[in-house]
Biopython code that builds the backbone (N, CA, C, O; Angstrom):
import numpy as np
from Bio.PDB.StructureBuilder import StructureBuilder

atoms = [
    (1, "MET", "N", (-4.789, 2.328, -35.046)),
    (1, "MET", "CA", (-4.836, 3.254, -35.961)),
    (1, "MET", "C", (-3.741, 2.249, -37.256)),
    (1, "MET", "O", (-2.817, 1.509, -36.916)),
    (2, "VAL", "N", (-4.069, 2.438, -38.340)),
    (2, "VAL", "CA", (-3.278, 1.365, -39.399)),
    (2, "VAL", "C", (-2.681, 2.723, -40.038)),
    (2, "VAL", "O", (-3.001, 3.903, -39.895)),
    (3, "VAL", "N", (-1.564, 2.004, -40.892)),
    (3, "VAL", "CA", (-0.464, 2.852, -41.191)),
    (3, "VAL", "C", (-1.156, 3.528, -42.479)),
    (3, "VAL", "O", (-1.166, 2.631, -43.322)),
    (4, "GLN", "N", (-1.564, 4.339, -42.866)),
    (4, "GLN", "CA", (-1.871, 4.709, -44.538)),
    (4, "GLN", "C", (-0.933, 4.993, -45.493)),
    (4, "GLN", "O", (-0.033, 5.767, -45.168)),
    (5, "THR", "N", (-0.944, 4.516, -46.658)),
    (5, "THR", "CA", (0.009, 4.301, -47.782)),
    (5, "THR", "C", (-0.432, 5.687, -48.424)),
    (5, "THR", "O", (-1.606, 6.058, -48.420)),
    (6, "ALA", "N", (0.380, 6.258, -48.855)),
    (6, "ALA", "CA", (0.597, 7.653, -49.651)),
    (6, "ALA", "C", (-0.308, 7.547, -50.557)),
    (6, "ALA", "O", (-1.040, 8.537, -50.601)),
    (7, "LYS", "N", (-0.648, 6.400, -51.607)),
    (7, "LYS", "CA", (-1.720, 6.553, -52.379)),
    (7, "LYS", "C", (-3.263, 6.828, -51.734)),
    (7, "LYS", "O", (-4.166, 7.555, -52.149)),
    (8, "PHE", "N", (-3.194, 5.958, -50.561)),
    (8, "PHE", "CA", (-4.303, 6.320, -50.120)),
    (8, "PHE", "C", (-4.736, 7.745, -49.451)),
    (8, "PHE", "O", (-5.860, 8.243, -49.506)),
    (9, "LYS", "N", (-3.783, 8.192, -48.918)),
    (9, "LYS", "CA", (-3.947, 9.615, -48.463)),
    (9, "LYS", "C", (-4.194, 10.482, -49.785)),
    (9, "LYS", "O", (-5.115, 11.299, -49.787)),
    (10, "GLN", "N", (-3.504, 10.338, -50.740)),
    (10, "GLN", "CA", (-3.587, 11.459, -52.064)),
    (10, "GLN", "C", (-5.279, 10.830, -52.510)),
    (10, "GLN", "O", (-6.117, 11.629, -52.929)),
    (11, "ALA", "N", (-5.507, 9.798, -52.401)),
    (11, "ALA", "CA", (-6.818, 9.316, -52.966)),
    (11, "ALA", "C", (-8.101, 9.795, -51.855)),
    (11, "ALA", "O", (-9.269, 9.840, -52.239)),
    (12, "ILE", "N", (-7.805, 10.044, -50.832)),
    (12, "ILE", "CA", (-8.724, 10.838, -49.767)),
    (12, "ILE", "C", (-8.866, 12.298, -50.312)),
    (12, "ILE", "O", (-9.949, 12.844, -50.522)),
    (13, "THR", "N", (-7.382, 12.976, -50.556)),
    (13, "THR", "CA", (-7.509, 14.298, -51.118)),
    (13, "THR", "C", (-8.389, 14.353, -52.341)),
    (13, "THR", "O", (-9.341, 15.129, -52.427)),
    (14, "ASP", "N", (-7.969, 13.342, -53.459)),
    (14, "ASP", "CA", (-8.665, 13.501, -54.735)),
    (14, "ASP", "C", (-10.333, 13.109, -54.635)),
    (14, "ASP", "O", (-11.023, 13.601, -55.528)),
    (15, "SER", "N", (-10.833, 12.503, -53.907)),
    (15, "SER", "CA", (-12.098, 12.069, -53.530)),
    (15, "SER", "C", (-12.987, 13.527, -53.330)),
    (15, "SER", "O", (-14.080, 13.731, -53.857)),
    (16, "LYS", "N", (-12.263, 14.481, -52.451)),
    (16, "LYS", "CA", (-13.007, 16.051, -52.182)),
    (16, "LYS", "C", (-12.764, 16.654, -53.362)),
    (16, "LYS", "O", (-13.020, 17.845, -53.182)),
    (17, "LYS", "N", (-12.313, 16.433, -54.777)),
    (17, "LYS", "CA", (-12.378, 17.355, -55.615)),
    (17, "LYS", "C", (-12.883, 16.872, -56.953)),
    (17, "LYS", "O", (-12.537, 17.364, -58.027)),
    (18, "LEU", "N", (-13.757, 15.838, -56.801)),
    (18, "LEU", "CA", (-14.529, 15.239, -58.120)),
    (18, "LEU", "C", (-15.344, 16.512, -58.557)),
    (18, "LEU", "O", (-15.615, 17.383, -57.731)),
    (19, "LYS", "N", (-15.647, 16.581, -59.594)),
    (19, "LYS", "CA", (-16.800, 17.620, -60.450)),
    (19, "LYS", "C", (-17.807, 17.392, -59.863)),
    (19, "LYS", "O", (-18.211, 18.353, -59.208)),
    (20, "ALA", "N", (-18.544, 16.296, -59.805)),
    (20, "ALA", "CA", (-19.702, 16.105, -59.522)),
    (20, "ALA", "C", (-19.729, 14.993, -58.144)),
    (20, "ALA", "O", (-18.716, 14.498, -57.650)),
    (21, "LYS", "N", (-20.937, 14.786, -57.748)),
    (21, "LYS", "CA", (-21.252, 14.251, -56.329)),
    (21, "LYS", "C", (-21.238, 12.656, -57.046)),
    (21, "LYS", "O", (-21.636, 12.497, -58.200)),
    (22, "PRO", "N", (-20.767, 11.601, -56.268)),
    (22, "PRO", "CA", (-21.320, 10.238, -56.777)),
    (22, "PRO", "C", (-22.433, 10.066, -56.470)),
    (22, "PRO", "O", (-23.018, 11.018, -55.953)),
    (23, "THR", "N", (-23.232, 8.654, -56.688)),
    (23, "THR", "CA", (-24.530, 8.280, -56.307)),
    (23, "THR", "C", (-24.236, 7.938, -54.674)),
    (23, "THR", "O", (-23.128, 8.081, -54.158)),
    (24, "ASP", "N", (-25.165, 7.569, -54.126)),
    (24, "ASP", "CA", (-25.340, 7.435, -52.604)),
    (24, "ASP", "C", (-24.682, 6.326, -52.181)),
    (24, "ASP", "O", (-24.154, 6.237, -51.072)),
    (25, "ASP", "N", (-24.692, 5.021, -53.449)),
    (25, "ASP", "CA", (-23.986, 3.748, -53.222)),
    (25, "ASP", "C", (-22.691, 4.060, -53.200)),
    (25, "ASP", "O", (-21.976, 3.622, -52.299)),
    (26, "GLU", "N", (-22.162, 4.918, -54.255)),
    (26, "GLU", "CA", (-20.716, 4.982, -54.400)),
    (26, "GLU", "C", (-20.042, 5.700, -52.993)),
    (26, "GLU", "O", (-18.904, 5.562, -52.545)),
    (27, "LEU", "N", (-20.969, 6.367, -52.569)),
    (27, "LEU", "CA", (-20.510, 7.188, -51.514)),
    (27, "LEU", "C", (-20.297, 6.439, -50.083)),
    (27, "LEU", "O", (-19.496, 6.593, -49.161)),
    (28, "LEU", "N", (-21.452, 5.506, -50.344)),
    (28, "LEU", "CA", (-21.297, 4.301, -48.890)),
    (28, "LEU", "C", (-19.906, 3.533, -49.158)),
    (28, "LEU", "O", (-19.061, 3.265, -48.304)),
    (29, "GLU", "N", (-19.859, 3.254, -50.470)),
    (29, "GLU", "CA", (-18.665, 1.996, -50.558)),
    (29, "GLU", "C", (-17.294, 3.078, -50.470)),
    (29, "GLU", "O", (-16.180, 2.555, -50.460)),
    (30, "LEU", "N", (-17.369, 4.082, -50.427)),
    (30, "LEU", "CA", (-16.010, 4.946, -49.969)),
    (30, "LEU", "C", (-16.095, 5.024, -48.732)),
    (30, "LEU", "O", (-15.123, 4.725, -48.038)),
    (31, "TYR", "N", (-17.235, 5.430, -48.201)),
    (31, "TYR", "CA", (-17.509, 5.452, -46.557)),
    (31, "TYR", "C", (-16.740, 4.157, -45.869)),
    (31, "TYR", "O", (-15.875, 4.221, -44.996)),
    (32, "ALA", "N", (-17.212, 3.113, -46.410)),
    (32, "ALA", "CA", (-16.686, 1.560, -45.929)),
    (32, "ALA", "C", (-15.493, 1.355, -46.184)),
    (32, "ALA", "O", (-14.807, 1.128, -45.187)),
    (33, "PHE", "N", (-14.996, 1.347, -47.113)),
    (33, "PHE", "CA", (-13.375, 1.351, -47.564)),
    (33, "PHE", "C", (-12.568, 2.301, -46.545)),
    (33, "PHE", "O", (-11.622, 1.917, -45.858)),
    (34, "PHE", "N", (-13.092, 3.588, -46.561)),
    (34, "PHE", "CA", (-12.458, 4.615, -45.751)),
    (34, "PHE", "C", (-12.151, 4.143, -44.314)),
    (34, "PHE", "O", (-11.038, 4.117, -43.790)),
    (35, "LYS", "N", (-13.572, 3.698, -43.653)),
    (35, "LYS", "CA", (-13.297, 3.370, -42.376)),
    (35, "LYS", "C", (-12.728, 2.170, -42.044)),
    (35, "LYS", "O", (-12.223, 2.012, -40.932)),
    (36, "GLN", "N", (-12.744, 1.420, -42.759)),
    (36, "GLN", "CA", (-12.010, -0.186, -42.932)),
    (36, "GLN", "C", (-10.656, 0.046, -43.115)),
    (36, "GLN", "O", (-9.938, -0.567, -42.325)),
    (37, "GLY", "N", (-10.058, 0.802, -43.984)),
    (37, "GLY", "CA", (-8.850, 1.378, -43.877)),
    (37, "GLY", "C", (-8.274, 2.200, -43.025)),
    (37, "GLY", "O", (-7.048, 2.131, -42.931)),
    (38, "THR", "N", (-8.797, 2.892, -42.439)),
    (38, "THR", "CA", (-8.238, 3.742, -41.335)),
    (38, "THR", "C", (-8.061, 3.029, -39.830)),
    (38, "THR", "O", (-7.079, 2.995, -39.089)),
    (39, "GLN", "N", (-9.160, 2.575, -39.704)),
    (39, "GLN", "CA", (-9.204, 1.780, -38.528)),
    (39, "GLN", "C", (-9.497, 2.749, -37.432)),
    (39, "GLN", "O", (-9.844, 2.364, -36.315)),
    (40, "GLU", "N", (-9.369, 3.913, -37.725)),
    (40, "GLU", "CA", (-9.696, 5.130, -36.513)),
    (40, "GLU", "C", (-10.599, 4.459, -35.361)),
    (40, "GLU", "O", (-10.092, 4.649, -34.255)),
    (41, "THR", "N", (-11.643, 3.822, -35.324)),
    (41, "THR", "CA", (-12.194, 3.131, -34.581)),
    (41, "THR", "C", (-12.390, 1.762, -35.062)),
    (41, "THR", "O", (-12.620, 1.752, -36.271)),
    (42, "LYS", "N", (-12.375, 0.488, -34.466)),
    (42, "LYS", "CA", (-12.600, -0.390, -34.868)),
    (42, "LYS", "C", (-14.093, -0.726, -34.955)),
    (42, "LYS", "O", (-14.974, -0.098, -34.368)),
    (43, "PHE", "N", (-14.269, -1.726, -35.708)),
    (43, "PHE", "CA", (-15.744, -1.955, -36.366)),
    (43, "PHE", "C", (-16.446, -2.402, -34.925)),
    (43, "PHE", "O", (-17.522, -1.954, -34.529)),
    (44, "GLU", "N", (-15.737, -3.246, -34.314)),
    (44, "GLU", "CA", (-16.527, -3.904, -32.872)),
    (44, "GLU", "C", (-16.705, -3.049, -31.959)),
    (44, "GLU", "O", (-17.485, -3.229, -31.024)),
    (45, "ASP", "N", (-15.868, -1.821, -32.150)),
    (45, "ASP", "CA", (-16.282, -0.617, -30.913)),
    (45, "ASP", "C", (-17.026, 0.503, -31.263)),
    (45, "ASP", "O", (-17.351, 1.445, -30.541)),
    (46, "ALA", "N", (-17.312, 0.275, -32.673)),
    (46, "ALA", "CA", (-18.470, 1.453, -33.027)),
    (46, "ALA", "C", (-19.677, 1.243, -32.375)),
    (46, "ALA", "O", (-20.115, 0.169, -31.964)),
    (47, "THR", "N", (-20.115, 2.192, -32.318)),
    (47, "THR", "CA", (-21.358, 2.720, -31.912)),
    (47, "THR", "C", (-22.661, 2.535, -33.043)),
    (47, "THR", "O", (-22.652, 3.126, -34.123)),
    (48, "LYS", "N", (-23.694, 1.682, -32.641)),
    (48, "LYS", "CA", (-24.627, 1.392, -33.700)),
    (48, "LYS", "C", (-25.465, 2.309, -33.379)),
    (48, "LYS", "O", (-25.803, 2.594, -32.230)),
    (49, "PRO", "N", (-25.992, 3.020, -34.790)),
    (49, "PRO", "CA", (-26.668, 3.960, -34.876)),
    (49, "PRO", "C", (-28.260, 3.946, -34.356)),
    (49, "PRO", "O", (-28.776, 2.831, -34.431)),
    (50, "GLY", "N", (-28.933, 4.787, -33.951)),
    (50, "GLY", "CA", (-30.115, 4.585, -33.314)),
    (50, "GLY", "C", (-31.439, 4.353, -34.144)),
    (50, "GLY", "O", (-31.334, 4.377, -35.370)),
    (51, "ALA", "N", (-32.503, 4.161, -33.656)),
    (51, "ALA", "CA", (-33.592, 3.373, -34.273)),
    (51, "ALA", "C", (-34.002, 4.568, -35.546)),
    (51, "ALA", "O", (-34.262, 4.149, -36.674)),
    (52, "PHE", "N", (-34.027, 5.951, -35.268)),
    (52, "PHE", "CA", (-34.720, 6.837, -36.428)),
    (52, "PHE", "C", (-33.040, 7.166, -37.314)),
    (52, "PHE", "O", (-33.137, 7.986, -38.227)),
    (53, "ASP", "N", (-31.975, 6.729, -37.133)),
    (53, "ASP", "CA", (-30.633, 7.468, -37.768)),
    (53, "ASP", "C", (-30.461, 6.594, -38.903)),
    (53, "ASP", "O", (-29.646, 5.675, -38.987)),
    (54, "PHE", "N", (-31.524, 7.056, -39.998)),
    (54, "PHE", "CA", (-31.396, 6.117, -40.978)),
    (54, "PHE", "C", (-30.053, 6.165, -42.090)),
    (54, "PHE", "O", (-29.705, 5.275, -42.867)),
    (55, "LYS", "N", (-29.498, 7.388, -41.899)),
    (55, "LYS", "CA", (-28.425, 7.726, -42.704)),
    (55, "LYS", "C", (-27.278, 6.830, -41.903)),
    (55, "LYS", "O", (-26.642, 5.921, -42.436)),
    (56, "GLY", "N", (-27.153, 7.195, -40.717)),
    (56, "GLY", "CA", (-26.296, 6.296, -39.699)),
    (56, "GLY", "C", (-26.390, 4.799, -39.994)),
    (56, "GLY", "O", (-25.391, 4.123, -40.243)),
    (57, "LYS", "N", (-27.519, 4.354, -39.960)),
    (57, "LYS", "CA", (-27.754, 2.970, -40.353)),
    (57, "LYS", "C", (-27.064, 2.374, -41.836)),
    (57, "LYS", "O", (-26.551, 1.265, -41.988)),
    (58, "TYR", "N", (-27.206, 3.373, -42.786)),
    (58, "TYR", "CA", (-26.886, 2.902, -44.400)),
    (58, "TYR", "C", (-25.245, 2.904, -44.021)),
    (58, "TYR", "O", (-24.555, 1.946, -44.369)),
    (59, "LYS", "N", (-24.883, 3.608, -43.565)),
    (59, "LYS", "CA", (-23.072, 3.976, -43.279)),
    (59, "LYS", "C", (-22.611, 2.509, -42.607)),
    (59, "LYS", "O", (-21.730, 1.811, -43.108)),
    (60, "TYR", "N", (-23.315, 2.174, -41.452)),
    (60, "TYR", "CA", (-23.009, 1.323, -40.528)),
    (60, "TYR", "C", (-22.998, 0.052, -41.202)),
    (60, "TYR", "O", (-22.023, -0.685, -41.050)),
    (61, "ASN", "N", (-24.079, -0.335, -42.016)),
    (61, "ASN", "CA", (-24.334, -1.634, -42.579)),
    (61, "ASN", "C", (-23.256, -1.430, -44.039)),
    (61, "ASN", "O", (-22.771, -2.449, -44.532)),
    (62, "ALA", "N", (-22.997, -0.273, -44.555)),
    (62, "ALA", "CA", (-22.030, -0.469, -45.555)),
    (62, "ALA", "C", (-20.600, -0.931, -44.852)),
    (62, "ALA", "O", (-19.971, -1.839, -45.394)),
    (63, "TRP", "N", (-20.185, -0.433, -43.885)),
    (63, "TRP", "CA", (-19.016, -0.652, -43.171)),
    (63, "TRP", "C", (-19.169, -2.171, -43.241)),
    (63, "TRP", "O", (-18.505, -2.902, -43.976)),
    (64, "LYS", "N", (-20.352, -2.654, -42.184)),
    (64, "LYS", "CA", (-20.433, -3.994, -41.668)),
    (64, "LYS", "C", (-20.235, -4.988, -42.685)),
    (64, "LYS", "O", (-19.738, -6.088, -42.444)),
    (65, "LYS", "N", (-20.677, -4.558, -43.991)),
    (65, "LYS", "CA", (-20.622, -5.748, -44.979)),
    (65, "LYS", "C", (-19.150, -5.867, -45.588)),
    (65, "LYS", "O", (-18.716, -6.843, -46.199)),
    (66, "ILE", "N", (-18.518, -4.771, -45.324)),
    (66, "ILE", "CA", (-16.794, -4.832, -45.552)),
    (66, "ILE", "C", (-16.176, -5.561, -45.032)),
    (66, "ILE", "O", (-15.295, -6.298, -45.474)),
    (67, "VAL", "N", (-16.802, -5.370, -43.436)),
    (67, "VAL", "CA", (-16.056, -6.178, -42.437)),
    (67, "VAL", "C", (-16.398, -7.920, -42.272)),
    (67, "VAL", "O", (-15.712, -8.812, -41.773)),
    (68, "ASP", "N", (-17.612, -7.951, -42.851)),
    (68, "ASP", "CA", (-18.285, -9.412, -42.983)),
    (68, "ASP", "C", (-17.295, -10.243, -44.108)),
    (68, "ASP", "O", (-16.846, -11.383, -43.985)),
    (69, "GLU", "N", (-17.114, -9.318, -45.209)),
    (69, "GLU", "CA", (-16.216, -9.840, -46.089)),
    (69, "GLU", "C", (-14.816, -10.137, -46.174)),
    (69, "GLU", "O", (-14.109, -10.578, -47.081)),
    (70, "LYS", "N", (-14.540, -9.681, -44.664)),
    (70, "LYS", "CA", (-13.118, -10.122, -43.959)),
    (70, "LYS", "C", (-12.287, -9.456, -44.865)),
    (70, "LYS", "O", (-11.267, -9.989, -45.303)),
    (71, "VAL", "N", (-12.818, -7.789, -45.328)),
    (71, "VAL", "CA", (-11.579, -7.149, -45.977)),
    (71, "VAL", "C", (-10.654, -6.460, -45.299)),
    (71, "VAL", "O", (-11.026, -5.393, -44.809)),
    (72, "THR", "N", (-9.384, -6.843, -45.120)),
    (72, "THR", "CA", (-8.681, -6.451, -44.100)),
    (72, "THR", "C", (-8.265, -4.808, -44.791)),
    (72, "THR", "O", (-8.499, -4.318, -45.896)),
    (73, "PRO", "N", (-7.450, -4.198, -43.394)),
    (73, "PRO", "CA", (-7.500, -2.635, -43.492)),
    (73, "PRO", "C", (-6.636, -2.146, -44.877)),
    (73, "PRO", "O", (-6.950, -1.145, -45.522)),
    (74, "ASP", "N", (-5.466, -3.052, -45.224)),
    (74, "ASP", "CA", (-4.652, -2.768, -46.333)),
    (74, "ASP", "C", (-5.311, -2.638, -47.675)),
    (74, "ASP", "O", (-5.095, -1.793, -48.544)),
    (75, "ALA", "N", (-6.404, -3.932, -47.672)),
    (75, "ALA", "CA", (-7.220, -4.204, -48.937)),
    (75, "ALA", "C", (-8.194, -3.242, -49.259)),
    (75, "ALA", "O", (-8.675, -2.973, -50.360)),
    (76, "ALA", "N", (-8.460, -2.676, -47.961)),
    (76, "ALA", "CA", (-9.510, -1.660, -47.863)),
    (76, "ALA", "C", (-8.980, -0.270, -48.533)),
    (76, "ALA", "O", (-9.670, 0.662, -48.945)),
    (77, "GLN", "N", (-7.727, -0.377, -48.527)),
    (77, "GLN", "CA", (-7.055, 1.146, -48.528)),
    (77, "GLN", "C", (-6.966, 0.987, -50.198)),
    (77, "GLN", "O", (-7.350, 1.914, -50.910)),
    (78, "THR", "N", (-6.447, -0.221, -50.756)),
    (78, "THR", "CA", (-6.499, -0.731, -52.136)),
    (78, "THR", "C", (-7.980, -0.331, -52.824)),
    (78, "THR", "O", (-8.117, 0.451, -53.765)),
    (79, "LYS", "N", (-8.655, -0.786, -52.388)),
    (79, "LYS", "CA", (-10.082, -0.747, -52.854)),
    (79, "LYS", "C", (-10.361, 0.764, -53.036)),
    (79, "LYS", "O", (-10.763, 1.245, -54.096)),
    (80, "TYR", "N", (-10.066, 1.600, -51.703)),
    (80, "TYR", "CA", (-10.387, 2.555, -51.850)),
    (80, "TYR", "C", (-9.818, 3.869, -52.973)),
    (80, "TYR", "O", (-10.478, 4.819, -53.394)),
    (81, "VAL", "N", (-8.541, 3.561, -53.224)),
    (81, "VAL", "CA", (-7.879, 4.172, -54.365)),
    (81, "VAL", "C", (-8.286, 3.591, -55.598)),
    (81, "VAL", "O", (-8.186, 4.294, -56.603)),
    (82, "ASP", "N", (-8.764, 2.336, -55.711)),
    (82, "ASP", "CA", (-9.184, 1.915, -57.039)),
    (82, "ASP", "C", (-10.522, 2.751, -57.516)),
    (82, "ASP", "O", (-10.827, 3.264, -58.592)),
    (83, "LEU", "N", (-11.287, 2.648, -56.049)),
    (83, "LEU", "CA", (-12.854, 3.416, -56.210)),
    (83, "LEU", "C", (-12.718, 4.744, -56.774)),
    (83, "LEU", "O", (-13.480, 5.114, -57.667)),
    (84, "VAL", "N", (-11.874, 5.426, -56.351)),
    (84, "VAL", "CA", (-11.637, 6.905, -56.205)),
    (84, "VAL", "C", (-11.036, 7.276, -57.692)),
    (84, "VAL", "O", (-11.460, 8.305, -58.220)),
    (85, "GLU", "N", (-9.990, 6.416, -58.437)),
    (85, "GLU", "CA", (-9.646, 6.428, -59.395)),
    (85, "GLU", "C", (-10.800, 6.260, -60.630)),
    (85, "GLU", "O", (-10.768, 6.999, -61.614)),
    (86, "LYS", "N", (-11.582, 5.446, -60.500)),
    (86, "LYS", "CA", (-12.881, 5.037, -61.121)),
    (86, "LYS", "C", (-13.641, 6.335, -61.202)),
    (86, "LYS", "O", (-13.779, 6.817, -62.327)),
    (87, "LEU", "N", (-14.175, 6.996, -60.123)),
    (87, "LEU", "CA", (-14.813, 7.877, -59.602)),
    (87, "LEU", "C", (-14.331, 9.049, -60.797)),
    (87, "LEU", "O", (-15.085, 9.590, -61.605)),
    (88, "LYS", "N", (-12.948, 9.250, -60.662)),
    (88, "LYS", "CA", (-12.363, 10.328, -61.264)),
    (88, "LYS", "C", (-12.308, 10.620, -62.531)),
    (88, "LYS", "O", (-12.013, 11.740, -62.948)),
    (89, "LYS", "N", (-12.762, 9.020, -63.699)),
    (89, "LYS", "CA", (-12.715, 9.071, -64.709)),
    (89, "LYS", "C", (-14.129, 9.362, -64.880)),
    (89, "LYS", "O", (-14.487, 10.236, -65.669)),
    (90, "ALA", "N", (-15.144, 8.534, -64.035)),
    (90, "ALA", "CA", (-16.731, 9.026, -64.176)),
    (90, "ALA", "C", (-17.298, 10.348, -64.175)),
    (90, "ALA", "O", (-18.085, 10.885, -64.955)),
    (91, "TYR", "N", (-16.686, 10.786, -63.053)),
    (91, "TYR", "CA", (-17.350, 12.461, -62.987)),
    (91, "TYR", "C", (-16.263, 13.497, -63.125)),
    (91, "TYR", "O", (-16.648, 14.664, -63.060)),
    (92, "GLY", "N", (-15.076, 13.300, -63.290)),
    (92, "GLY", "CA", (-14.167, 14.393, -63.716)),
    (92, "GLY", "C", (-13.612, 14.512, -62.472)),
    (92, "GLY", "O", (-14.042, 13.947, -61.466)),
    (93, "PHE", "N", (-12.475, 15.383, -62.533)),
    (93, "PHE", "CA", (-11.768, 15.469, -61.377)),
    (93, "PHE", "C", (-10.961, 17.271, -61.338)),
    (93, "PHE", "O", (-10.279, 17.496, -62.337)),
    (94, "GLU", "N", (-11.010, 18.079, -60.613)),
    (94, "GLU", "CA", (-10.410, 18.938, -60.384)),
    (94, "GLU", "C", (-9.068, 18.806, -59.792)),
    (94, "GLU", "O", (-9.016, 18.509, -58.599)),
    (95, "ALA", "N", (-7.732, 19.020, -60.595)),
    (95, "ALA", "CA", (-6.559, 18.615, -60.223)),
    (95, "ALA", "C", (-6.070, 19.623, -59.357)),
    (95, "ALA", "O", (-4.958, 19.509, -58.842)),
]
sb = StructureBuilder()
sb.init_structure("model")
sb.init_model(0)
sb.init_chain("A")
sb.init_seg("    ")
for serial, (resi, resn, name, xyz) in enumerate(atoms, 1):
    if name == "N":
        sb.init_residue(resn, " ", resi, " ")
    sb.init_atom(name, np.array(xyz, "f"), 0.0, 1.0, " ", f" {name:<3s}", serial, name[0])
structure = sb.get_structure()
């Protein structure tokens, strides 16, 4: 598991307080940055979703894209924070 920065931890909390739900693409991007940023399970050790698990496939592929782009866990945390800040401006935020 990777050390999580204070900003990253705050962004995780803030992401749950958005006034409106982000788009599916934005949610997938958040998911991918979160998974790469925390490394609770390394991508190489993650179980591939089943043939009919369409939601799981989208999530897996979003994470795979980040891994293929060689985004480090630290960079993923920074990108997650930046995305949450963008979403707070776009959707509103309940402090």
